PDBQT receptor file of N, H, CA, C and O in Angstrom, charges set to zero:
ATOM      1  N   UNK A   1       7.311  60.288  34.660  1.00  0.00    +0.000 N 
ATOM      2  CA  UNK A   1       8.797  60.303  35.910  1.00  0.00    +0.000 C 
ATOM      3  C   UNK A   1       8.044  59.991  36.828  1.00  0.00    +0.000 C 
ATOM      4  O   UNK A   1       6.829  60.082  36.655  1.00  0.00    +0.000 OA
ATOM      5  N   UNK A   2       8.537  59.574  37.958  1.00  0.00    +0.000 N 
ATOM      6  H   UNK A   2       9.524  59.501  38.099  1.00  0.00    +0.000 HD
ATOM      7  CA  UNK A   2       8.215  59.464  39.275  1.00  0.00    +0.000 C 
ATOM      8  C   UNK A   2       8.629  60.137  40.131  1.00  0.00    +0.000 C 
ATOM      9  O   UNK A   2       9.777  60.567  40.016  1.00  0.00    +0.000 OA
ATOM     10  N   UNK A   3       7.789  60.492  41.373  1.00  0.00    +0.000 N 
ATOM     11  H   UNK A   3       6.857  60.143  41.467  1.00  0.00    +0.000 HD
ATOM     12  CA  UNK A   3       8.337  61.212  42.372  1.00  0.00    +0.000 C 
ATOM     13  C   UNK A   3       7.594  60.194  43.811  1.00  0.00    +0.000 C 
ATOM     14  O   UNK A   3       6.570  59.531  43.977  1.00  0.00    +0.000 OA
ATOM     15  N   UNK A   4       8.745  60.547  44.589  1.00  0.00    +0.000 N 
ATOM     16  H   UNK A   4       9.577  61.086  44.454  1.00  0.00    +0.000 HD
ATOM     17  CA  UNK A   4       8.730  59.868  45.924  1.00  0.00    +0.000 C 
ATOM     18  C   UNK A   4       7.955  61.248  46.356  1.00  0.00    +0.000 C 
ATOM     19  O   UNK A   4       8.396  62.374  46.123  1.00  0.00    +0.000 OA
ATOM     20  N   UNK A   5       6.426  60.891  47.188  1.00  0.00    +0.000 N 
ATOM     21  H   UNK A   5       6.068  59.977  47.377  1.00  0.00    +0.000 HD
ATOM     22  CA  UNK A   5       6.198  61.869  47.873  1.00  0.00    +0.000 C 
ATOM     23  C   UNK A   5       5.976  61.643  49.432  1.00  0.00    +0.000 C 
ATOM     24  O   UNK A   5       4.832  61.269  49.691  1.00  0.00    +0.000 OA
ATOM     25  N   UNK A   6       7.187  61.852  51.002  1.00  0.00    +0.000 N 
ATOM     26  H   UNK A   6       8.117  62.155  50.792  1.00  0.00    +0.000 HD
ATOM     27  CA  UNK A   6       6.580  60.593  51.832  1.00  0.00    +0.000 C 
ATOM     28  C   UNK A   6       6.043  61.175  52.703  1.00  0.00    +0.000 C 
ATOM     29  O   UNK A   6       5.972  60.599  53.789  1.00  0.00    +0.000 OA
ATOM     30  N   UNK A   7       5.548  62.335  52.583  1.00  0.00    +0.000 N 
ATOM     31  H   UNK A   7       5.606  62.803  51.701  1.00  0.00    +0.000 HD
ATOM     32  CA  UNK A   7       4.214  62.907  53.056  1.00  0.00    +0.000 C 
ATOM     33  C   UNK A   7       2.923  62.702  52.535  1.00  0.00    +0.000 C 
ATOM     34  O   UNK A   7       1.916  62.973  53.188  1.00  0.00    +0.000 OA
ATOM     35  N   UNK A   8       2.894  62.244  51.410  1.00  0.00    +0.000 N 
ATOM     36  H   UNK A   8       3.713  62.024  50.879  1.00  0.00    +0.000 HD
ATOM     37  CA  UNK A   8       1.061  62.253  51.029  1.00  0.00    +0.000 C 
ATOM     38  C   UNK A   8       0.954  60.481  51.559  1.00  0.00    +0.000 C 
ATOM     39  O   UNK A   8       1.601  59.435  51.521  1.00  0.00    +0.000 OA
ATOM     40  N   UNK A   9      -0.649  61.181  52.161  1.00  0.00    +0.000 N 
ATOM     41  H   UNK A   9      -1.175  62.031  52.192  1.00  0.00    +0.000 HD
ATOM     42  CA  UNK A   9      -0.764  59.631  53.054  1.00  0.00    +0.000 C 
ATOM     43  C   UNK A   9      -2.150  59.629  52.944  1.00  0.00    +0.000 C 
ATOM     44  O   UNK A   9      -2.560  58.537  53.336  1.00  0.00    +0.000 OA
ATOM     45  N   UNK A  10      -3.530  60.731  52.406  1.00  0.00    +0.000 N 
ATOM     46  H   UNK A  10      -3.197  61.619  52.088  1.00  0.00    +0.000 HD
ATOM     47  CA  UNK A  10      -4.472  60.859  52.199  1.00  0.00    +0.000 C 
ATOM     48  C   UNK A  10      -5.356  60.967  51.095  1.00  0.00    +0.000 C 
ATOM     49  O   UNK A  10      -5.034  61.715  50.172  1.00  0.00    +0.000 OA
ATOM     50  N   UNK A  11      -6.651  60.198  51.039  1.00  0.00    +0.000 N 
ATOM     51  H   UNK A  11      -6.913  59.590  51.789  1.00  0.00    +0.000 HD
ATOM     52  CA  UNK A  11      -7.455  61.034  49.327  1.00  0.00    +0.000 C 
ATOM     53  C   UNK A  11      -6.806  62.866  49.283  1.00  0.00    +0.000 C 
ATOM     54  O   UNK A  11      -6.176  63.452  48.403  1.00  0.00    +0.000 OA
ATOM     55  N   UNK A  12      -7.249  63.282  50.485  1.00  0.00    +0.000 N 
ATOM     56  H   UNK A  12      -7.760  62.805  51.200  1.00  0.00    +0.000 HD
ATOM     57  CA  UNK A  12      -6.800  64.724  50.335  1.00  0.00    +0.000 C 
ATOM     58  C   UNK A  12      -5.693  65.159  49.613  1.00  0.00    +0.000 C 
ATOM     59  O   UNK A  12      -5.708  65.972  48.689  1.00  0.00    +0.000 OA
ATOM     60  N   UNK A  13      -4.173  64.237  50.352  1.00  0.00    +0.000 N 
ATOM     61  H   UNK A  13      -4.162  63.576  51.103  1.00  0.00    +0.000 HD
ATOM     62  CA  UNK A  13      -2.718  65.079  49.624  1.00  0.00    +0.000 C 
ATOM     63  C   UNK A  13      -2.821  64.890  48.658  1.00  0.00    +0.000 C 
ATOM     64  O   UNK A  13      -2.621  65.941  48.050  1.00  0.00    +0.000 OA
ATOM     65  N   UNK A  14      -3.230  63.419  47.441  1.00  0.00    +0.000 N 
ATOM     66  H   UNK A  14      -3.392  62.565  47.935  1.00  0.00    +0.000 HD
ATOM     67  CA  UNK A  14      -3.752  62.841  46.365  1.00  0.00    +0.000 C 
ATOM     68  C   UNK A  14      -4.457  63.821  45.434  1.00  0.00    +0.000 C 
ATOM     69  O   UNK A  14      -4.183  63.950  44.240  1.00  0.00    +0.000 OA
ATOM     70  N   UNK A  15      -5.488  64.567  46.168  1.00  0.00    +0.000 N 
ATOM     71  H   UNK A  15      -5.711  64.462  47.138  1.00  0.00    +0.000 HD
ATOM     72  CA  UNK A  15      -6.173  65.570  45.282  1.00  0.00    +0.000 C 
ATOM     73  C   UNK A  15      -5.360  66.962  45.385  1.00  0.00    +0.000 C 
ATOM     74  O   UNK A  15      -4.904  67.630  44.456  1.00  0.00    +0.000 OA
ATOM     75  N   UNK A  16      -5.321  67.153  46.435  1.00  0.00    +0.000 N 
ATOM     76  H   UNK A  16      -5.692  66.611  47.189  1.00  0.00    +0.000 HD
ATOM     77  CA  UNK A  16      -3.869  68.563  45.889  1.00  0.00    +0.000 C 
ATOM     78  C   UNK A  16      -2.597  68.272  45.263  1.00  0.00    +0.000 C 
ATOM     79  O   UNK A  16      -1.837  69.123  44.800  1.00  0.00    +0.000 OA
ATOM     80  N   UNK A  17      -2.486  67.530  45.269  1.00  0.00    +0.000 N 
ATOM     81  H   UNK A  17      -3.104  66.839  45.645  1.00  0.00    +0.000 HD
ATOM     82  CA  UNK A  17      -1.025  67.360  44.540  1.00  0.00    +0.000 C 
ATOM     83  C   UNK A  17      -1.520  67.490  43.497  1.00  0.00    +0.000 C 
ATOM     84  O   UNK A  17      -1.329  68.615  43.034  1.00  0.00    +0.000 OA
ATOM     85  N   UNK A  18      -2.504  66.371  42.442  1.00  0.00    +0.000 N 
ATOM     86  H   UNK A  18      -2.660  65.458  42.819  1.00  0.00    +0.000 HD
ATOM     87  CA  UNK A  18      -3.076  66.677  41.623  1.00  0.00    +0.000 C 
ATOM     88  C   UNK A  18      -3.477  67.610  40.594  1.00  0.00    +0.000 C 
ATOM     89  O   UNK A  18      -3.324  67.810  39.389  1.00  0.00    +0.000 OA
ATOM     90  N   UNK A  19      -4.131  68.149  41.734  1.00  0.00    +0.000 N 
ATOM     91  H   UNK A  19      -4.255  67.987  42.712  1.00  0.00    +0.000 HD
ATOM     92  CA  UNK A  19      -5.011  69.739  41.605  1.00  0.00    +0.000 C 
ATOM     93  C   UNK A  19      -3.482  70.747  41.122  1.00  0.00    +0.000 C 
ATOM     94  O   UNK A  19      -3.505  71.385  40.070  1.00  0.00    +0.000 OA
ATOM     95  N   UNK A  20      -2.607  70.756  41.765  1.00  0.00    +0.000 N 
ATOM     96  H   UNK A  20      -2.587  70.237  42.619  1.00  0.00    +0.000 HD
ATOM     97  CA  UNK A  20      -1.542  71.664  41.809  1.00  0.00    +0.000 C 
ATOM     98  C   UNK A  20      -0.805  71.079  40.196  1.00  0.00    +0.000 C 
ATOM     99  O   UNK A  20      -0.694  71.917  39.301  1.00  0.00    +0.000 OA
ATOM    100  N   UNK A  21      -0.503  70.139  40.030  1.00  0.00    +0.000 N 
ATOM    101  H   UNK A  21      -0.593  69.458  40.757  1.00  0.00    +0.000 HD
ATOM    102  CA  UNK A  21       0.170  69.263  38.527  1.00  0.00    +0.000 C 
ATOM    103  C   UNK A  21      -0.303  69.741  37.117  1.00  0.00    +0.000 C 
ATOM    104  O   UNK A  21       0.327  69.960  36.083  1.00  0.00    +0.000 OA
ATOM    105  N   UNK A  22      -2.167  69.861  37.558  1.00  0.00    +0.000 N 
ATOM    106  H   UNK A  22      -2.679  69.682  38.399  1.00  0.00    +0.000 HD
ATOM    107  CA  UNK A  22      -3.033  69.799  37.110  1.00  0.00    +0.000 C 
ATOM    108  C   UNK A  22      -2.672  71.708  36.451  1.00  0.00    +0.000 C 
ATOM    109  O   UNK A  22      -2.577  72.198  35.326  1.00  0.00    +0.000 OA
ATOM    110  N   UNK A  23      -2.601  72.107  37.457  1.00  0.00    +0.000 N 
ATOM    111  H   UNK A  23      -2.678  71.709  38.371  1.00  0.00    +0.000 HD
ATOM    112  CA  UNK A  23      -2.776  73.721  37.176  1.00  0.00    +0.000 C 
ATOM    113  C   UNK A  23      -1.372  73.650  36.612  1.00  0.00    +0.000 C 
ATOM    114  O   UNK A  23      -1.546  74.150  35.501  1.00  0.00    +0.000 OA
ATOM    115  N   UNK A  24      -0.358  73.404  36.675  1.00  0.00    +0.000 N 
ATOM    116  H   UNK A  24      -0.217  72.998  37.578  1.00  0.00    +0.000 HD
ATOM    117  CA  UNK A  24       1.121  73.555  35.900  1.00  0.00    +0.000 C 
ATOM    118  C   UNK A  24       1.106  72.897  34.252  1.00  0.00    +0.000 C 
ATOM    119  O   UNK A  24       1.795  73.298  33.314  1.00  0.00    +0.000 OA
ATOM    120  N   UNK A  25       0.036  71.702  34.235  1.00  0.00    +0.000 N 
ATOM    121  H   UNK A  25      -0.525  71.376  34.996  1.00  0.00    +0.000 HD
ATOM    122  CA  UNK A  25       0.107  71.179  33.347  1.00  0.00    +0.000 C 
ATOM    123  C   UNK A  25      -1.677  70.580  33.120  1.00  0.00    +0.000 C 
ATOM    124  O   UNK A  25      -2.097  69.501  33.536  1.00  0.00    +0.000 OA
ATOM    125  N   UNK A  26      -2.364  71.462  32.475  1.00  0.00    +0.000 N 
ATOM    126  H   UNK A  26      -2.023  72.339  32.137  1.00  0.00    +0.000 HD
ATOM    127  CA  UNK A  26      -3.956  70.577  32.135  1.00  0.00    +0.000 C 
ATOM    128  C   UNK A  26      -3.601  68.974  31.712  1.00  0.00    +0.000 C 
ATOM    129  O   UNK A  26      -4.100  67.869  31.925  1.00  0.00    +0.000 OA
ATOM    130  N   UNK A  27      -2.712  69.392  31.154  1.00  0.00    +0.000 N 
ATOM    131  H   UNK A  27      -2.307  70.290  30.980  1.00  0.00    +0.000 HD
ATOM    132  CA  UNK A  27      -2.612  67.622  29.742  1.00  0.00    +0.000 C 
ATOM    133  C   UNK A  27      -1.701  66.371  29.895  1.00  0.00    +0.000 C 
ATOM    134  O   UNK A  27      -1.285  65.452  29.190  1.00  0.00    +0.000 OA
ATOM    135  N   UNK A  28      -1.547  67.066  31.933  1.00  0.00    +0.000 N 
ATOM    136  H   UNK A  28      -1.885  67.813  32.506  1.00  0.00    +0.000 HD
ATOM    137  CA  UNK A  28      -0.240  65.993  32.308  1.00  0.00    +0.000 C 
ATOM    138  C   UNK A  28      -1.203  64.576  33.424  1.00  0.00    +0.000 C 
ATOM    139  O   UNK A  28      -1.929  64.502  34.415  1.00  0.00    +0.000 OA
ATOM    140  N   UNK A  29      -0.761  63.980  32.722  1.00  0.00    +0.000 N 
ATOM    141  H   UNK A  29      -0.171  64.040  31.916  1.00  0.00    +0.000 HD
ATOM    142  CA  UNK A  29      -1.721  62.196  33.188  1.00  0.00    +0.000 C 
ATOM    143  C   UNK A  29      -0.365  61.944  34.729  1.00  0.00    +0.000 C 
ATOM    144  O   UNK A  29       0.831  62.188  34.889  1.00  0.00    +0.000 OA
ATOM    145  N   UNK A  30      -1.567  61.294  35.611  1.00  0.00    +0.000 N 
ATOM    146  H   UNK A  30      -2.538  61.096  35.481  1.00  0.00    +0.000 HD
ATOM    147  CA  UNK A  30      -1.307  61.901  37.288  1.00  0.00    +0.000 C 
ATOM    148  C   UNK A  30      -1.692  61.083  37.545  1.00  0.00    +0.000 C 
ATOM    149  O   UNK A  30      -2.853  60.957  37.158  1.00  0.00    +0.000 OA
ATOM    150  N   UNK A  31      -1.033  59.736  38.470  1.00  0.00    +0.000 N 
ATOM    151  H   UNK A  31      -0.089  59.839  38.785  1.00  0.00    +0.000 HD
ATOM    152  CA  UNK A  31      -1.789  58.357  39.045  1.00  0.00    +0.000 C 
ATOM    153  C   UNK A  31      -0.873  59.189  40.638  1.00  0.00    +0.000 C 
ATOM    154  O   UNK A  31      -0.102  60.148  40.669  1.00  0.00    +0.000 OA
ATOM    155  N   UNK A  32      -1.178  58.681  41.285  1.00  0.00    +0.000 N 
ATOM    156  H   UNK A  32      -1.805  57.902  41.260  1.00  0.00    +0.000 HD
ATOM    157  CA  UNK A  32      -0.596  58.735  42.473  1.00  0.00    +0.000 C 
ATOM    158  C   UNK A  32      -1.597  56.995  43.628  1.00  0.00    +0.000 C 
ATOM    159  O   UNK A  32      -2.704  56.456  43.634  1.00  0.00    +0.000 OA
ATOM    160  N   UNK A  33      -0.244  56.834  44.371  1.00  0.00    +0.000 N 
ATOM    161  H   UNK A  33       0.655  57.271  44.365  1.00  0.00    +0.000 HD
ATOM    162  CA  UNK A  33      -0.443  55.289  45.062  1.00  0.00    +0.000 C 
ATOM    163  C   UNK A  33      -0.183  55.452  46.646  1.00  0.00    +0.000 C 
ATOM    164  O   UNK A  33       0.808  54.874  47.093  1.00  0.00    +0.000 OA
ATOM    165  N   UNK A  34      -1.040  56.237  47.581  1.00  0.00    +0.000 N 
ATOM    166  H   UNK A  34      -1.845  56.707  47.218  1.00  0.00    +0.000 HD
ATOM    167  CA  UNK A  34      -0.858  56.259  48.444  1.00  0.00    +0.000 C 
ATOM    168  C   UNK A  34      -0.001  55.032  49.044  1.00  0.00    +0.000 C 
ATOM    169  O   UNK A  34       0.789  55.375  49.924  1.00  0.00    +0.000 OA
ATOM    170  N   UNK A  35      -0.017  54.034  48.807  1.00  0.00    +0.000 N 
ATOM    171  H   UNK A  35      -0.658  53.756  48.092  1.00  0.00    +0.000 HD
ATOM    172  CA  UNK A  35       0.768  52.436  49.534  1.00  0.00    +0.000 C 
ATOM    173  C   UNK A  35       2.743  53.181  49.243  1.00  0.00    +0.000 C 
ATOM    174  O   UNK A  35       3.628  53.544  50.017  1.00  0.00    +0.000 OA
ATOM    175  N   UNK A  36       2.671  53.125  48.361  1.00  0.00    +0.000 N 
ATOM    176  H   UNK A  36       1.952  52.830  47.732  1.00  0.00    +0.000 HD
ATOM    177  CA  UNK A  36       4.249  53.436  48.100  1.00  0.00    +0.000 C 
ATOM    178  C   UNK A  36       4.580  54.705  48.468  1.00  0.00    +0.000 C 
ATOM    179  O   UNK A  36       5.776  54.971  48.587  1.00  0.00    +0.000 OA
ATOM    180  N   UNK A  37       3.348  55.956  48.770  1.00  0.00    +0.000 N 
ATOM    181  H   UNK A  37       2.376  55.740  48.672  1.00  0.00    +0.000 HD
ATOM    182  CA  UNK A  37       3.687  57.436  48.359  1.00  0.00    +0.000 C 
ATOM    183  C   UNK A  37       4.463  57.777  47.299  1.00  0.00    +0.000 C 
ATOM    184  O   UNK A  37       5.193  58.759  47.162  1.00  0.00    +0.000 OA
ATOM    185  N   UNK A  38       4.300  57.129  46.769  1.00  0.00    +0.000 N 
ATOM    186  H   UNK A  38       3.707  56.332  46.881  1.00  0.00    +0.000 HD
ATOM    187  CA  UNK A  38       5.123  57.682  44.579  1.00  0.00    +0.000 C 
ATOM    188  C   UNK A  38       3.749  58.752  43.841  1.00  0.00    +0.000 C 
ATOM    189  O   UNK A  38       2.579  58.942  44.173  1.00  0.00    +0.000 OA
ATOM    190  N   UNK A  39       4.228  59.040  43.218  1.00  0.00    +0.000 N 
ATOM    191  H   UNK A  39       5.179  58.886  42.948  1.00  0.00    +0.000 HD
ATOM    192  CA  UNK A  39       3.314  60.052  42.101  1.00  0.00    +0.000 C 
ATOM    193  C   UNK A  39       4.042  59.720  40.746  1.00  0.00    +0.000 C 
ATOM    194  O   UNK A  39       5.271  59.792  40.731  1.00  0.00    +0.000 OA
ATOM    195  N   UNK A  40       3.299  59.327  39.506  1.00  0.00    +0.000 N 
ATOM    196  H   UNK A  40       2.301  59.268  39.519  1.00  0.00    +0.000 HD
ATOM    197  CA  UNK A  40       3.544  58.937  38.583  1.00  0.00    +0.000 C 
ATOM    198  C   UNK A  40       2.619  59.906  37.623  1.00  0.00    +0.000 C 
ATOM    199  O   UNK A  40       1.396  60.046  37.632  1.00  0.00    +0.000 OA
ATOM    200  N   UNK A  41       3.972  60.747  36.500  1.00  0.00    +0.000 N 
ATOM    201  H   UNK A  41       4.966  60.633  36.494  1.00  0.00    +0.000 HD
ATOM    202  CA  UNK A  41       3.034  61.748  35.722  1.00  0.00    +0.000 C 
ATOM    203  C   UNK A  41       3.711  61.788  34.656  1.00  0.00    +0.000 C 
ATOM    204  O   UNK A  41       4.937  61.896  34.644  1.00  0.00    +0.000 OA
ATOM    205  N   UNK A  42       2.848  61.691  33.449  1.00  0.00    +0.000 N 
ATOM    206  H   UNK A  42       1.852  61.604  33.459  1.00  0.00    +0.000 HD
ATOM    207  CA  UNK A  42       3.322  62.298  32.264  1.00  0.00    +0.000 C 
ATOM    208  C   UNK A  42       3.177  63.105  31.813  1.00  0.00    +0.000 C 
ATOM    209  O   UNK A  42       1.995  63.445  31.759  1.00  0.00    +0.000 OA
ATOM    210  N   UNK A  43       4.054  63.897  31.246  1.00  0.00    +0.000 N 
ATOM    211  H   UNK A  43       5.014  63.621  31.290  1.00  0.00    +0.000 HD
ATOM    212  CA  UNK A  43       3.883  65.263  30.589  1.00  0.00    +0.000 C 
ATOM    213  C   UNK A  43       4.832  65.779  30.039  1.00  0.00    +0.000 C 
ATOM    214  O   UNK A  43       5.608  64.875  29.731  1.00  0.00    +0.000 OA
ATOM    215  N   UNK A  44       5.282  66.914  29.684  1.00  0.00    +0.000 N 
ATOM    216  H   UNK A  44       4.651  67.648  29.935  1.00  0.00    +0.000 HD
ATOM    217  CA  UNK A  44       6.095  67.404  29.036  1.00  0.00    +0.000 C 
ATOM    218  C   UNK A  44       6.675  68.434  29.700  1.00  0.00    +0.000 C 
ATOM    219  O   UNK A  44       7.578  69.011  29.093  1.00  0.00    +0.000 OA
ATOM    220  N   UNK A  45       6.451  68.743  30.576  1.00  0.00    +0.000 N 
ATOM    221  H   UNK A  45       5.718  68.275  31.069  1.00  0.00    +0.000 HD
ATOM    222  CA  UNK A  45       6.991  69.584  31.223  1.00  0.00    +0.000 C 
ATOM    223  C   UNK A  45       8.162  68.818  32.098  1.00  0.00    +0.000 C 
ATOM    224  O   UNK A  45       8.275  67.598  32.219  1.00  0.00    +0.000 OA
ATOM    225  N   UNK A  46       8.896  69.704  32.604  1.00  0.00    +0.000 N 
ATOM    226  H   UNK A  46       8.804  70.695  32.506  1.00  0.00    +0.000 HD
ATOM    227  CA  UNK A  46      10.136  69.436  33.135  1.00  0.00    +0.000 C 
ATOM    228  C   UNK A  46      10.274  68.643  34.879  1.00  0.00    +0.000 C 
ATOM    229  O   UNK A  46       9.595  69.077  35.809  1.00  0.00    +0.000 OA
ATOM    230  N   UNK A  47      10.923  67.862  34.991  1.00  0.00    +0.000 N 
ATOM    231  H   UNK A  47      11.475  67.510  34.235  1.00  0.00    +0.000 HD
ATOM    232  CA  UNK A  47      10.829  67.196  36.640  1.00  0.00    +0.000 C 
ATOM    233  C   UNK A  47      10.657  68.572  37.421  1.00  0.00    +0.000 C 
ATOM    234  O   UNK A  47       9.913  68.556  38.402  1.00  0.00    +0.000 OA
ATOM    235  N   UNK A  48      11.358  69.896  37.024  1.00  0.00    +0.000 N 
ATOM    236  H   UNK A  48      11.962  69.908  36.228  1.00  0.00    +0.000 HD
ATOM    237  CA  UNK A  48      11.556  70.463  37.549  1.00  0.00    +0.000 C 
ATOM    238  C   UNK A  48      10.038  71.541  37.918  1.00  0.00    +0.000 C 
ATOM    239  O   UNK A  48       9.561  72.269  38.789  1.00  0.00    +0.000 OA
ATOM    240  N   UNK A  49       9.851  71.149  36.945  1.00  0.00    +0.000 N 
ATOM    241  H   UNK A  49      10.239  70.557  36.238  1.00  0.00    +0.000 HD
ATOM    242  CA  UNK A  49       8.551  72.344  37.081  1.00  0.00    +0.000 C 
ATOM    243  C   UNK A  49       7.412  71.264  37.775  1.00  0.00    +0.000 C 
ATOM    244  O   UNK A  49       6.464  71.785  38.364  1.00  0.00    +0.000 OA
ATOM    245  N   UNK A  50       7.490  69.782  37.713  1.00  0.00    +0.000 N 
ATOM    246  H   UNK A  50       8.260  69.359  37.235  1.00  0.00    +0.000 HD
ATOM    247  CA  UNK A  50       6.390  69.481  38.551  1.00  0.00    +0.000 C 
ATOM    248  C   UNK A  50       6.471  68.931  40.204  1.00  0.00    +0.000 C 
ATOM    249  O   UNK A  50       5.634  68.497  40.996  1.00  0.00    +0.000 OA
ATOM    250  N   UNK A  51       8.075  69.220  40.263  1.00  0.00    +0.000 N 
ATOM    251  H   UNK A  51       8.755  69.572  39.619  1.00  0.00    +0.000 HD
ATOM    252  CA  UNK A  51       8.131  69.075  41.371  1.00  0.00    +0.000 C 
ATOM    253  C   UNK A  51       7.860  70.500  42.291  1.00  0.00    +0.000 C 
ATOM    254  O   UNK A  51       7.605  70.552  43.494  1.00  0.00    +0.000 OA
ATOM    255  N   UNK A  52       7.998  71.622  41.337  1.00  0.00    +0.000 N 
ATOM    256  H   UNK A  52       8.206  71.580  40.359  1.00  0.00    +0.000 HD
ATOM    257  CA  UNK A  52       7.632  72.775  41.511  1.00  0.00    +0.000 C 
ATOM    258  C   UNK A  52       6.119  72.930  42.469  1.00  0.00    +0.000 C 
ATOM    259  O   UNK A  52       5.826  73.500  43.520  1.00  0.00    +0.000 OA
ATOM    260  N   UNK A  53       5.229  71.907  41.252  1.00  0.00    +0.000 N 
ATOM    261  H   UNK A  53       5.468  71.444  40.398  1.00  0.00    +0.000 HD
ATOM    262  CA  UNK A  53       4.268  72.368  41.660  1.00  0.00    +0.000 C 
ATOM    263  C   UNK A  53       3.447  71.356  43.166  1.00  0.00    +0.000 C 
ATOM    264  O   UNK A  53       2.683  71.642  44.088  1.00  0.00    +0.000 OA
ATOM    265  N   UNK A  54       4.260  69.941  42.618  1.00  0.00    +0.000 N 
ATOM    266  H   UNK A  54       4.881  69.709  41.868  1.00  0.00    +0.000 HD
ATOM    267  CA  UNK A  54       4.029  69.579  44.363  1.00  0.00    +0.000 C 
ATOM    268  C   UNK A  54       4.173  70.510  45.584  1.00  0.00    +0.000 C 
ATOM    269  O   UNK A  54       3.449  71.280  46.215  1.00  0.00    +0.000 OA
ATOM    270  N   UNK A  55       5.833  69.945  45.629  1.00  0.00    +0.000 N 
ATOM    271  H   UNK A  55       6.421  69.320  45.116  1.00  0.00    +0.000 HD
ATOM    272  CA  UNK A  55       5.832  71.724  46.597  1.00  0.00    +0.000 C 
ATOM    273  C   UNK A  55       4.671  72.970  46.764  1.00  0.00    +0.000 C 
ATOM    274  O   UNK A  55       4.308  73.398  47.859  1.00  0.00    +0.000 OA
ATOM    275  N   UNK A  56       4.246  73.385  45.649  1.00  0.00    +0.000 N 
ATOM    276  H   UNK A  56       4.541  73.038  44.759  1.00  0.00    +0.000 HD
ATOM    277  CA  UNK A  56       3.296  74.083  45.954  1.00  0.00    +0.000 C 
ATOM    278  C   UNK A  56       1.874  73.810  46.305  1.00  0.00    +0.000 C 
ATOM    279  O   UNK A  56       1.002  74.631  46.590  1.00  0.00    +0.000 OA
ATOM    280  N   UNK A  57       1.770  72.133  46.215  1.00  0.00    +0.000 N 
ATOM    281  H   UNK A  57       2.479  71.467  45.983  1.00  0.00    +0.000 HD
ATOM    282  CA  UNK A  57       0.257  71.433  46.885  1.00  0.00    +0.000 C 
ATOM    283  C   UNK A  57       0.644  71.665  48.257  1.00  0.00    +0.000 C 
ATOM    284  O   UNK A  57      -0.180  71.894  49.143  1.00  0.00    +0.000 OA
ATOM    285  N   UNK A  58       1.971  71.604  48.450  1.00  0.00    +0.000 N 
ATOM    286  H   UNK A  58       2.640  71.418  47.730  1.00  0.00    +0.000 HD
ATOM    287  CA  UNK A  58       2.540  71.554  50.390  1.00  0.00    +0.000 C 
ATOM    288  C   UNK A  58       3.275  70.145  51.017  1.00  0.00    +0.000 C 
ATOM    289  O   UNK A  58       3.273  69.569  52.105  1.00  0.00    +0.000 OA
ATOM    290  N   UNK A  59       4.015  69.898  49.450  1.00  0.00    +0.000 N 
ATOM    291  H   UNK A  59       4.016  70.366  48.566  1.00  0.00    +0.000 HD
ATOM    292  CA  UNK A  59       4.497  68.285  49.453  1.00  0.00    +0.000 C 
ATOM    293  C   UNK A  59       5.701  68.724  49.445  1.00  0.00    +0.000 C 
ATOM    294  O   UNK A  59       5.749  69.780  48.814  1.00  0.00    +0.000 OA
ATOM    295  N   UNK A  60       6.741  68.391  49.870  1.00  0.00    +0.000 N 
ATOM    296  H   UNK A  60       6.702  67.533  50.383  1.00  0.00    +0.000 HD
ATOM    297  CA  UNK A  60       8.243  67.254  49.382  1.00  0.00    +0.000 C 
ATOM    298  C   UNK A  60       7.793  66.457  48.468  1.00  0.00    +0.000 C 
ATOM    299  O   UNK A  60       6.626  66.074  48.387  1.00  0.00    +0.000 OA
ATOM    300  N   UNK A  61       9.300  65.970  47.236  1.00  0.00    +0.000 N 
ATOM    301  H   UNK A  61      10.248  66.281  47.301  1.00  0.00    +0.000 HD
ATOM    302  CA  UNK A  61       8.859  65.440  46.190  1.00  0.00    +0.000 C 
ATOM    303  C   UNK A  61      10.692  64.788  46.048  1.00  0.00    +0.000 C 
ATOM    304  O   UNK A  61      11.792  65.059  46.530  1.00  0.00    +0.000 OA
ATOM    305  N   UNK A  62      10.207  63.999  45.262  1.00  0.00    +0.000 N 
ATOM    306  H   UNK A  62       9.314  63.778  44.870  1.00  0.00    +0.000 HD
ATOM    307  CA  UNK A  62      11.977  63.157  45.274  1.00  0.00    +0.000 C 
ATOM    308  C   UNK A  62      11.749  62.619  44.396  1.00  0.00    +0.000 C 
ATOM    309  O   UNK A  62      10.861  61.768  44.356  1.00  0.00    +0.000 OA
ATOM    310  N   UNK A  63      12.750  63.063  43.049  1.00  0.00    +0.000 N 
ATOM    311  H   UNK A  63      13.471  63.754  43.082  1.00  0.00    +0.000 HD
ATOM    312  CA  UNK A  63      12.697  62.537  41.355  1.00  0.00    +0.000 C 
ATOM    313  C   UNK A  63      13.348  60.699  41.186  1.00  0.00    +0.000 C 
ATOM    314  O   UNK A  63      14.475  60.325  40.860  1.00  0.00    +0.000 OA
ATOM    315  N   UNK A  64      12.196  59.924  41.534  1.00  0.00    +0.000 N 
ATOM    316  H   UNK A  64      11.281  60.227  41.799  1.00  0.00    +0.000 HD
ATOM    317  CA  UNK A  64      12.725  58.602  41.619  1.00  0.00    +0.000 C 
ATOM    318  C   UNK A  64      12.753  58.063  40.032  1.00  0.00    +0.000 C 
ATOM    319  O   UNK A  64      12.897  56.847  39.905  1.00  0.00    +0.000 OA
ATOM    320  N   UNK A  65      12.646  58.751  38.980  1.00  0.00    +0.000 N 
ATOM    321  H   UNK A  65      12.529  59.739  39.082  1.00  0.00    +0.000 HD
ATOM    322  CA  UNK A  65      12.945  58.361  37.450  1.00  0.00    +0.000 C 
ATOM    323  C   UNK A  65      12.116  59.166  36.817  1.00  0.00    +0.000 C 
ATOM    324  O   UNK A  65      11.029  59.584  37.217  1.00  0.00    +0.000 OA
ATOM    325  N   UNK A  66      12.962  59.493  35.251  1.00  0.00    +0.000 N 
ATOM    326  H   UNK A  66      13.845  59.154  34.927  1.00  0.00    +0.000 HD
ATOM    327  CA  UNK A  66      12.761  60.431  35.134  1.00  0.00    +0.000 C 
ATOM    328  C   UNK A  66      12.306  59.845  33.620  1.00  0.00    +0.000 C 
ATOM    329  O   UNK A  66      11.864  60.615  32.767  1.00  0.00    +0.000 OA
TER     330      UNK A  66
């Protein structure tokens, strides 16, 4: 699934998001693209669970593709 995270702007942002998603699902695959400000996640968790993890890291997100 792919999320737009408009306020993700630096390495610290991506690190915080990756750590928060890993806490929700240690087996998740996470790719952050600063250029497009998108986060792609491979997980068995629901989109709502991943959105909650991104929010817990301090960022709003929008699901672009499930």
